[in-house]
Backbone as a printed PyTorch tensor [residue, N CA C, xyz], in Angstrom:
tensor([[[   0.6460, -129.3630, -172.0310],
         [   1.4540, -128.8160, -170.9580],
         [   1.3110, -127.2980, -170.9510]],

        [[   1.2050, -126.7240, -169.7660],
         [   1.0940, -125.2780, -169.6180],
         [   2.4820, -124.6670, -169.5070]],

        [[   2.7730, -123.7020, -170.3680],
         [   4.0700, -123.0370, -170.3540],
         [   4.0340, -121.8980, -169.3410]],

        [[   4.7340, -122.0610, -168.2280],
         [   4.7760, -121.0450, -167.1870],
         [   6.0970, -120.2900, -167.1760]],

        [[   6.8790, -120.4090, -168.2670],
         [   8.2010, -119.7910, -168.2990],
         [   8.1310, -118.2650, -168.2340]],

        [[   6.9960, -117.6780, -168.5910],
         [   6.8570, -116.2330, -168.5230],
         [   6.4140, -115.7280, -167.1650]],

        [[   6.2850, -116.6360, -166.1910],
         [   5.8160, -116.2610, -164.8640],
         [   6.9510, -116.3640, -163.8540]],

        [[   6.8020, -115.6930, -162.7460],
         [   7.7830, -115.7350, -161.6750],
         [   7.2810, -116.6680, -160.5810]],

        [[   8.1180, -117.5590, -160.1270],
         [   7.7700, -118.4640, -159.0350],
         [   8.3480, -117.9020, -157.7500]],

        [[   7.4620, -117.5900, -156.7950],
         [   7.9110, -117.0240, -155.5290],
         [   7.9290, -118.0890, -154.4510]],

        [[   8.8970, -118.0540, -153.5560],
         [   8.9190, -119.0190, -152.4510],
         [   7.6770, -118.8760, -151.5870]],

        [[   7.2580, -119.9660, -150.9790],
         [   6.0640, -119.9520, -150.1600],
         [   6.1540, -119.0470, -148.9500]],

        [[   7.3450, -118.6490, -148.5430],
         [   7.4820, -117.8010, -147.3660],
         [   7.1240, -116.3510, -147.6400]],

        [[   7.0710, -115.9740, -148.9150],
         [   6.6530, -114.6140, -149.2410],
         [   5.1340, -114.6140, -149.2180]],

        [[   4.5730, -113.9280, -148.2490],
         [   3.1370, -114.0550, -148.0280],
         [   2.5590, -112.7070, -147.6240]],

        [[   2.6830, -111.7250, -148.5000],
         [   2.1380, -110.4060, -148.2360],
         [   0.9450, -110.2110, -149.1450]],

        [[  -0.2370, -110.3720, -148.5800],
         [  -1.4290, -110.2780, -149.4160],
         [  -2.6670, -110.0220, -148.5700]],

        [[  -3.7650, -109.7460, -149.2440],
         [  -5.0410, -109.5130, -148.5600],
         [  -6.0260, -110.5990, -148.9640]],

        [[  -7.0530, -110.7460, -148.1590],
         [  -8.1760, -111.6220, -148.4870],
         [  -9.4190, -110.7560, -148.5220]],

        [[  -9.9150, -110.4600, -149.6930],
         [ -11.0950, -109.6140, -149.8200],
         [ -12.3800, -110.3720, -149.5290]],

        [[ -12.3730, -111.6810, -149.7010],
         [ -13.6290, -112.4320, -149.5880],
         [ -13.8580, -112.9950, -148.1890]],

        [[ -13.2430, -112.3640, -147.1820],
         [ -13.4400, -112.8100, -145.8120],
         [ -13.2020, -111.6890, -144.8270]],

        [[ -13.6070, -111.9210, -143.5940],
         [ -13.3590, -111.0060, -142.4800],
         [ -12.4980, -111.7270, -141.4600]],

        [[ -11.7220, -110.9920, -140.6490],
         [ -10.8850, -111.6660, -139.6480],
         [ -11.6710, -112.6120, -138.7480]],

        [[ -12.8640, -112.2110, -138.3660],
         [ -13.6480, -113.0620, -137.4650],
         [ -14.1340, -114.3450, -138.1290]],

        [[ -14.0410, -114.4330, -139.4530],
         [ -14.4420, -115.6640, -140.1450],
         [ -13.5560, -116.8430, -139.7760]],

        [[ -12.3600, -116.5710, -139.2550],
         [ -11.4540, -117.6620, -138.8860],
         [ -11.9900, -118.4650, -137.7040]],

        [[ -12.9930, -117.9240, -137.0140],
         [ -13.6160, -118.6410, -135.9070],
         [ -14.5410, -119.7480, -136.4320]],

        [[ -15.1200, -119.5110, -137.6050],
         [ -16.0540, -120.4690, -138.1990],
         [ -15.9510, -120.3960, -139.7120]],

        [[ -15.0390, -121.1890, -140.2710],
         [ -14.8090, -121.1540, -141.7120],
         [ -16.0330, -121.5630, -142.5230]],

        [[ -16.9960, -122.2200, -141.9090],
         [ -18.1620, -122.6460, -142.6820],
         [ -18.9910, -121.4660, -143.1660]],

        [[ -18.7210, -120.2560, -142.6710],
         [ -19.4190, -119.0710, -143.1630],
         [ -19.2290, -118.9260, -144.6620]],

        [[ -18.0730, -119.3690, -145.1720],
         [ -17.8030, -119.2670, -146.6060],
         [ -18.7780, -120.1000, -147.4300]],

        [[ -19.2490, -121.1860, -146.8600],
         [ -20.1890, -122.0410, -147.5820],
         [ -21.6300, -121.5590, -147.4210]],

        [[ -21.8700, -120.6890, -146.4470],
         [ -23.2350, -120.2180, -146.2060],
         [ -23.5380, -118.8850, -146.8740]],

        [[ -22.5210, -118.1010, -147.2090],
         [ -22.7620, -116.8030, -147.8480],
         [ -23.2530, -117.0030, -149.2800]],

        [[ -24.1420, -116.1100, -149.7100],
         [ -24.5910, -116.1540, -151.1050],
         [ -23.5520, -115.4600, -151.9770]],

        [[ -23.6610, -115.6480, -153.2830],
         [ -22.7520, -114.9920, -154.2180],
         [ -22.8570, -113.4700, -154.0890]],

        [[ -24.0690, -112.9590, -153.9240],
         [ -24.2540, -111.5130, -153.7800],
         [ -23.6200, -110.9990, -152.4880]],

        [[ -23.7670, -111.7470, -151.3960],
         [ -23.1600, -111.3510, -150.1270],
         [ -21.6410, -111.3590, -150.2340]],

        [[ -21.1070, -112.3540, -150.9270],
         [ -19.6570, -112.4400, -151.0950],
         [ -19.1430, -111.2730, -151.9150]],

        [[ -19.8290, -110.9470, -153.0200],
         [ -19.4100, -109.8120, -153.8400],
         [ -19.4520, -108.5230, -153.0260]],

        [[ -20.5050, -108.3160, -152.2530],
         [ -20.6010, -107.0960, -151.4490],
         [ -19.4730, -107.0350, -150.4210]],

        [[ -19.1350, -108.1740, -149.8210],
         [ -18.0290, -108.2260, -148.8630],
         [ -16.7120, -107.8560, -149.5440]],

        [[ -16.4860, -108.3960, -150.7420],
         [ -15.2700, -108.0820, -151.4950],
         [ -15.2110, -106.5790, -151.7840]],

        [[ -16.3260, -106.0080, -152.2440],
         [ -16.3480, -104.5780, -152.5630],
         [ -16.1380, -103.7220, -151.3170]],

        [[ -16.7570, -104.1120, -150.2080],
         [ -16.5670, -103.3610, -148.9570],
         [ -15.1150, -103.4140, -148.5010]],

        [[ -14.5190, -104.6010, -148.5420],
         [ -13.1210, -104.7500, -148.1190],
         [ -12.1730, -104.0260, -149.0660]],

        [[ -12.4730, -104.0420, -150.3610],
         [ -11.6260, -103.3360, -151.3330],
         [ -11.6760, -101.8330, -151.0930]],

        [[ -12.8630, -101.3060, -150.8270],
         [ -13.0010,  -99.8780, -150.5480],
         [ -12.2220,  -99.4940, -149.2960]],

        [[ -12.3660, -100.2760, -148.2400],
         [ -11.6370, -100.0110, -146.9930],
         [ -10.1340, -100.0470, -147.2310]],

        [[  -9.6890, -101.0040, -148.0330],
         [  -8.2550, -101.1360, -148.3260],
         [  -7.7280,  -99.9010, -149.0440]],

        [[  -8.4740,  -99.4190, -150.0360],
         [  -8.0490,  -98.2210, -150.7580],
         [  -8.0400,  -96.9980, -149.8340]],

        [[  -9.0910,  -96.8390, -149.0470],
         [  -9.1760,  -95.6910, -148.1500],
         [  -8.1110,  -95.7360, -147.0500]],

        [[  -7.5880,  -96.9250, -146.7750],
         [  -6.4880,  -97.0690, -145.8170],
         [  -5.1790,  -96.5800, -146.4260]],

        [[  -5.1130,  -96.5370, -147.7530],
         [  -3.9320,  -96.0130, -148.4290],
         [  -3.2250,  -96.9720, -149.3600]],

        [[  -3.7650,  -98.1870, -149.5210],
         [  -3.1360,  -99.1560, -150.4080],
         [  -3.7610,  -99.0480, -151.7940]],

        [[  -2.9750,  -98.6190, -152.7710],
         [  -3.5140,  -98.4140, -154.1180],
         [  -3.3740,  -99.6420, -155.0070]],

        [[  -2.5150, -100.5670, -154.6260],
         [  -2.3520, -101.8250, -155.3530],
         [  -2.1990, -102.9360, -154.3330]],

        [[  -2.9050, -104.0440, -154.5240],
         [  -2.8070, -105.1720, -153.6040],
         [  -2.7020, -106.4750, -154.3780]],

        [[  -2.1680, -107.4810, -153.7080],
         [  -2.1420, -108.8430, -154.2300],
         [  -3.1980, -109.6370, -153.4780]],

        [[  -4.1790, -110.1080, -154.2000],
         [  -5.1880, -110.9870, -153.6000],
         [  -4.7740, -112.4010, -153.9880]],

        [[  -4.1510, -113.1080, -153.0770],
         [  -3.5120, -114.3810, -153.4100],
         [  -4.4280, -115.5480, -153.0790]],

        [[  -4.9780, -116.1310, -154.1200],
         [  -5.8660, -117.2650, -153.9040],
         [  -7.1950, -116.8010, -153.3580]],

        [[  -8.2180, -117.5150, -153.6530],
         [  -9.5390, -117.1420, -153.1650],
         [ -10.4300, -118.3610, -153.1640]],

        [[ -11.3280, -118.3950, -152.2090],
         [ -12.3470, -119.4280, -152.2630],
         [ -13.4120, -119.0250, -153.2660]],

        [[ -13.5240, -117.7310, -153.5370],
         [ -14.5200, -117.2280, -154.4810],
         [ -13.8520, -116.2980, -155.4870]],

        [[ -13.0040, -116.8380, -156.3550],
         [ -12.2790, -115.9800, -157.2950],
         [ -13.1890, -115.2210, -158.2350]],

        [[ -14.3540, -115.7850, -158.5790],
         [ -15.2540, -115.0810, -159.4830],
         [ -15.7040, -113.7520, -158.8930]],

        [[ -15.9350, -113.7240, -157.5780],
         [ -16.3410, -112.4730, -156.9240],
         [ -15.2070, -111.4540, -156.9750]],

        [[ -13.9750, -111.9050, -156.8050],
         [ -12.8350, -110.9950, -156.8700],
         [ -12.6580, -110.4770, -158.2880]],

        [[ -12.7920, -111.3540, -159.2920],
         [ -12.7030, -110.9140, -160.6910],
         [ -13.7880, -109.8840, -160.9970]],

        [[ -15.0140, -110.1440, -160.5130],
         [ -16.1270, -109.2340, -160.7560],
         [ -15.8700, -107.8900, -160.0810]],

        [[ -15.3920, -107.9170, -158.8420],
         [ -15.0820, -106.6710, -158.1390],
         [ -13.9690, -105.9160, -158.8500]],

        [[ -12.9410, -106.6340, -159.2880],
         [ -11.8350, -105.9790, -160.0090],
         [ -12.3600, -105.2820, -161.2530]],

        [[ -13.2570, -105.9320, -161.9670],
         [ -13.8360, -105.3430, -163.1690],
         [ -14.6410, -104.0860, -162.8350]],

        [[ -15.4370, -104.1370, -161.7710],
         [ -16.2160, -102.9680, -161.3590],
         [ -15.3120, -101.8120, -160.9620]],

        [[ -14.2100, -102.1130, -160.2730],
         [ -13.2490, -101.0770, -159.8770],
         [ -12.5900, -100.4690, -161.1080]],

        [[ -12.1870, -101.3140, -162.0560],
         [ -11.5310, -100.8210, -163.2660],
         [ -12.4690,  -99.9620, -164.1110]],

        [[ -13.7760, -100.2200, -164.0220],
         [ -14.7700,  -99.4340, -164.7570],
         [ -15.2430,  -98.2140, -163.9630]],

        [[ -14.6300,  -97.9530, -162.8050],
         [ -14.9960,  -96.8540, -161.9040],
         [ -16.4340,  -96.9650, -161.4170]],

        [[ -16.9410,  -98.1950, -161.3090],
         [ -18.2800,  -98.4280, -160.7760],
         [ -18.2260,  -98.8040, -159.2970]],

        [[ -17.0150,  -99.0010, -158.7680],
         [ -16.8160,  -99.3200, -157.3570],
         [ -15.4690,  -98.7460, -156.9410]],

        [[ -15.3420,  -98.5010, -155.6510],
         [ -14.1160,  -97.9350, -155.1110],
         [ -13.2080,  -99.0530, -154.6150]],

        [[ -11.9720,  -99.0320, -155.0530],
         [ -11.0340, -100.0490, -154.5930],
         [  -9.6770,  -99.8820, -155.2470]],

        [[  -8.6900, -100.6070, -154.7480],
         [  -7.3310, -100.5210, -155.2970],
         [  -7.1940, -101.3420, -156.5740]],

        [[  -6.0540, -101.1930, -157.2210],
         [  -5.7060, -102.0820, -158.3280],
         [  -5.4720, -103.4620, -157.7140]],

        [[  -6.0940, -104.4810, -158.2790],
         [  -6.0100, -105.8190, -157.6970],
         [  -5.2510, -106.7540, -158.6280]],

        [[  -4.1790, -107.3260, -158.1160],
         [  -3.5080, -108.4310, -158.7840],
         [  -3.9830, -109.6830, -158.0740]],

        [[  -4.5410, -110.6270, -158.7960],
         [  -5.1200, -111.7830, -158.1220],
         [  -4.6240, -113.0990, -158.6970]],

        [[  -4.5340, -114.0750, -157.8040],
         [  -4.1170, -115.4140, -158.2050],
         [  -5.3010, -116.2670, -158.6170]],

        [[  -6.5050, -115.7220, -158.5160],
         [  -7.6650, -116.5460, -158.8440],
         [  -7.8390, -117.6230, -157.7980]],

        [[  -8.3250, -118.8180, -158.1790],
         [  -8.5250, -119.8700, -157.1880],
         [  -7.1920, -120.4690, -156.7720]],

        [[  -7.1860, -121.0490, -155.5820],
         [  -6.0450, -121.8690, -155.2010],
         [  -5.9940, -123.0590, -156.1480]],

        [[  -4.8020, -123.5220, -156.4650],
         [  -4.6430, -124.7890, -157.1750],
         [  -4.2230, -125.7990, -156.1280]],

        [[  -5.0010, -126.8340, -155.9320],
         [  -4.7630, -127.7290, -154.8040],
         [  -5.2090, -129.1480, -155.0970]],

        [[  -4.6390, -130.0750, -154.3510],
         [  -5.1070, -131.4530, -154.3760],
         [  -6.3550, -131.5400, -153.5100]],

        [[  -7.2370, -132.5380, -153.6920],
         [  -8.4210, -132.6370, -152.8350],
         [  -8.0210, -132.6760, -151.3610]],

        [[  -8.6610, -131.8490, -150.5560],
         [  -8.3220, -131.7700, -149.1370],
         [  -7.0260, -131.0420, -148.8960]],

        [[  -6.5140, -130.3220, -149.9000],
         [  -5.1930, -129.7370, -149.7860],
         [  -5.1360, -128.2980, -149.3670]],

        [[  -6.2500, -127.6430, -149.1250],
         [  -6.1700, -126.2900, -148.6130],
         [  -7.0060, -125.2950, -149.3780]],

        [[  -7.0450, -125.3710, -150.6830],
         [  -7.8090, -124.3960, -151.4470],
         [  -9.2590, -124.7920, -151.5860]],

        [[  -9.5620, -126.0490, -151.2890],
         [ -10.9470, -126.5050, -151.3610],
         [ -11.5460, -126.4900, -149.9600]],

        [[ -12.7810, -126.0560, -149.8780],
         [ -13.4360, -125.9910, -148.5800],
         [ -14.0320, -127.3450, -148.2250]],

        [[ -13.7060, -127.8470, -147.0450],
         [ -14.3360, -129.0590, -146.5270],
         [ -14.6280, -128.8340, -145.0550]],

        [[ -15.8460, -129.1780, -144.6340],
         [ -16.2620, -128.9880, -143.2570],
         [ -17.0460, -130.1960, -142.7990]],

        [[ -16.8600, -130.6250, -141.5570],
         [ -17.6060, -131.7830, -141.0650],
         [ -19.1100, -131.5540, -141.0640]],

        [[ -19.5470, -130.3040, -140.8250],
         [ -20.9800, -130.0440, -140.7060],
         [ -21.6710, -129.7150, -142.0260]],

        [[ -20.9050, -129.5970, -143.1180],
         [ -21.5070, -129.2620, -144.4130],
         [ -21.1980, -130.3660, -145.4140]],

        [[ -22.2300, -131.0250, -145.9550],
         [ -21.9970, -132.0750, -146.9550],
         [ -21.2730, -131.5040, -148.1770]],

        [[ -20.3650, -132.2740, -148.7790],
         [ -19.5950, -131.7810, -149.9250],
         [ -20.4540, -131.2300, -151.0550]],

        [[ -21.6380, -131.8110, -151.2850],
         [ -22.4720, -131.3320, -152.3880],
         [ -23.1260, -129.9820, -152.0880]],

        [[ -23.0000, -129.4860, -150.8500],
         [ -23.5470, -128.1790, -150.5050],
         [ -22.4720, -127.0930, -150.4330]],

        [[ -21.2400, -127.4640, -150.6960],
         [ -20.1460, -126.4870, -150.7070],
         [ -20.1720, -125.7850, -152.0600]],

        [[ -20.1100, -124.4580, -152.0790],
         [ -20.2210, -123.7200, -153.3380],
         [ -19.2050, -124.1860, -154.3900]],

        [[ -19.6860, -124.3000, -155.6160],
         [ -18.8440, -124.7360, -156.7270],
         [ -17.6230, -123.8390, -156.8970]],

        [[ -17.8070, -122.5240, -156.6670],
         [ -16.7050, -121.5770, -156.8560],
         [ -15.5110, -121.9050, -155.9800]],

        [[ -15.7650, -122.5240, -154.8300],
         [ -14.6780, -122.8220, -153.9070],
         [ -13.9350, -124.0960, -154.2930]],

        [[ -14.3740, -124.7700, -155.3410],
         [ -13.7570, -126.0240, -155.7730],
         [ -13.0520, -125.8920, -157.1230]],

        [[ -12.9300, -124.6660, -157.6470],
         [ -12.4140, -124.4710, -159.0030],
         [ -11.0030, -124.9710, -159.2250]],

        [[ -10.1670, -124.9070, -158.1930],
         [  -8.7630, -125.2300, -158.4000],
         [  -8.3530, -126.6320, -158.0090]],

        [[  -9.3110, -127.4900, -157.6620],
         [  -8.9650, -128.8240, -157.1750],
         [  -8.5620, -129.7320, -158.3300]],

        [[  -7.4330, -130.3930, -158.1760],
         [  -6.9330, -131.3010, -159.2070],
         [  -6.1540, -132.4320, -158.5520]],

        [[  -6.2220, -133.6120, -159.1540],
         [  -5.5360, -134.7770, -158.5990],
         [  -4.3670, -135.2500, -159.4400]],

        [[  -4.3500, -134.9050, -160.7050],
         [  -3.3000, -135.3860, -161.6060],
         [  -2.5790, -134.1960, -162.2300]],

        [[  -1.3840, -134.4230, -162.7800],
         [  -0.6780, -133.3310, -163.4570],
         [  -1.4990, -132.6990, -164.5830]],

        [[  -2.2260, -133.5110, -165.3340],
         [  -3.0110, -132.9380, -166.4230],
         [  -4.1630, -132.0920, -165.8840]],

        [[  -4.7710, -132.5250, -164.7580],
         [  -5.8260, -131.7130, -164.1490],
         [  -5.2600, -130.3940, -163.6240]],

        [[  -4.0570, -130.4450, -163.0240],
         [  -3.4250, -129.2110, -162.5620],
         [  -3.1760, -128.2750, -163.7460]],

        [[  -2.7010, -128.8140, -164.8550],
         [  -2.4480, -127.9940, -166.0490],
         [  -3.7440, -127.3600, -166.5390]],

        [[  -4.8260, -128.1410, -166.5620],
         [  -6.1220, -127.6160, -167.0020],
         [  -6.6080, -126.5100, -166.0780]],

        [[  -6.4990, -126.7450, -164.7610],
         [  -6.9640, -125.7400, -163.7940],
         [  -6.0960, -124.4800, -163.8640]],

        [[  -4.7930, -124.6460, -164.0500],
         [  -3.8970, -123.4930, -164.1670],
         [  -4.2480, -122.6750, -165.4040]],

        [[  -4.4530, -123.3470, -166.5160],
         [  -4.8090, -122.6620, -167.7610],
         [  -6.1380, -121.9300, -167.6140]],

        [[  -7.1190, -122.5770, -166.9750],
         [  -8.4290, -121.9510, -166.7770],
         [  -8.3030, -120.7010, -165.9090]],

        [[  -7.4740, -120.7640, -164.8580],
         [  -7.2830, -119.6050, -163.9790],
         [  -6.6410, -118.4490, -164.7370]],

        [[  -5.6580, -118.7610, -165.5570],
         [  -4.9810, -117.7200, -166.3480],
         [  -5.9580, -117.0980, -167.3430]],

        [[  -6.7360, -117.9350, -168.0300],
         [  -7.7070, -117.4270, -168.9980],
         [  -8.7920, -116.5900, -168.3300]],

        [[  -9.1140, -116.9040, -167.0740],
         [ -10.1450, -116.1600, -166.3480],
         [  -9.6350, -114.8140, -165.8500]],

        [[  -8.3230, -114.6150, -165.8530],
         [  -7.7770, -113.3300, -165.4450],
         [  -6.7870, -113.3570, -164.3130]],

        [[  -6.3440, -114.5420, -163.8890],
         [  -5.3570, -114.6090, -162.8090],
         [  -4.0380, -114.0010, -163.2700]],

        [[  -3.4580, -113.1730, -162.4130],
         [  -2.1590, -112.5680, -162.7030],
         [  -1.0150, -113.5100, -162.3570]],

        [[  -1.2650, -114.4210, -161.4130],
         [  -0.2740, -115.4170, -161.0120],
         [  -1.0430, -116.5500, -160.3530]],

        [[  -0.3650, -117.6340, -160.0200],
         [  -1.0070, -118.8290, -159.4740],
         [  -0.4720, -119.1290, -158.0810]],

        [[  -1.3220, -119.7100, -157.2490],
         [  -0.8910, -120.1610, -155.9210],
         [  -1.2290, -121.6430, -155.8140]],

        [[  -0.2210, -122.4520, -155.5420],
         [  -0.4000, -123.8990, -155.4490],
         [  -0.2600, -124.3260, -153.9960]],

        [[  -1.2250, -125.0850, -153.5080],
         [  -1.1700, -125.6570, -152.1690],
         [  -1.1490, -127.1680, -152.3220]],

        [[  -0.1190, -127.8030, -151.7980],
         [   0.0050, -129.2550, -151.9550],
         [   0.0180, -129.9780, -150.6230]],

        [[  -0.2960, -129.2840, -149.5480],
         [  -0.2940, -129.9160, -148.2440],
         [  -1.6580, -130.4870, -147.9270]],

        [[  -1.7120, -131.7560, -147.5880],
         [  -2.9740, -132.3750, -147.2210],
         [  -3.3690, -132.0810, -145.7890]],

        [[  -2.5530, -131.3270, -145.0700],
         [  -2.8350, -131.0730, -143.6590],
         [  -3.8210, -129.9280, -143.4540]],

        [[  -4.0490, -129.1390, -144.4840],
         [  -4.8920, -127.9600, -144.3400],
         [  -6.3250, -128.2790, -144.7430]],

        [[  -7.2720, -128.0880, -143.8390],
         [  -8.6880, -128.3150, -144.0950],
         [  -8.9810, -129.7290, -144.5720]],

        [[  -8.1470, -130.6710, -144.2610],
         [  -8.3570, -132.0470, -144.7010],
         [  -9.2560, -132.7440, -143.6980]],

        [[ -10.4480, -133.0780, -144.1120],
         [ -11.4260, -133.7190, -143.2350],
         [ -11.5770, -135.1810, -143.6560]],

        [[ -11.5020, -136.0760, -142.7090],
         [ -11.6880, -137.4790, -143.0200],
         [ -10.4740, -138.1850, -143.5840]],

        [[  -9.3350, -137.5030, -143.5830],
         [  -8.0920, -138.1310, -144.0260],
         [  -7.0200, -137.8050, -143.0080]],

        [[  -5.9270, -138.5320, -143.0610],
         [  -4.8020, -138.2380, -142.1860],
         [  -4.0530, -137.0210, -142.7110]],

        [[  -3.6970, -136.0590, -141.8250],
         [  -2.9210, -134.9230, -142.2950],
         [  -1.6750, -135.3800, -143.0320]],

        [[  -1.4310, -134.7620, -144.1510],
         [  -0.2660, -135.1180, -144.9700],
         [  -0.5370, -136.2760, -145.8980]],

        [[  -1.7060, -136.8640, -145.8210],
         [  -2.0440, -137.9960, -146.6870],
         [  -3.4040, -137.7840, -147.3350]],

        [[  -3.5220, -136.7540, -148.1810],
         [  -4.8050, -136.4850, -148.8140],
         [  -5.1740, -137.5550, -149.8200]],

        [[  -6.4410, -137.5360, -150.2280],
         [  -6.8880, -138.5250, -151.2120],
         [  -6.0880, -138.3880, -152.4810]]])
């Protein structure tokens, strides 16, 4: 069992955060996340982090990510003064049930072609959730974001009834 007593649980309505691994126009075609390379994603994160700092935000919460490894890598580069960006508090990957929101699923992209990084937080059982939560914390997550709704990005299932 993962001891989360040292963490703060925030209500889902508190939602003040940035997404470094995407652009606003990506909401038109979410499959872009599955087509970008790891290098392209890292560069996007670094570009967005620099813009965020230059806008005046010195600390940000990056809550959940389809590519948490890129955010961790960017955070490390910023902390080493090798890249320009704000202090980043990150939740790492979303923790989610299959088809629950943190995992990418698209009708036009076969599941085996979806980047592994975007599937890090998927779990079906309490023990899998505990394992994924522990892995996220060990990887550097400052806090966790759990999505349990099957209505988000659920392809091939009834909304609210994920696998």
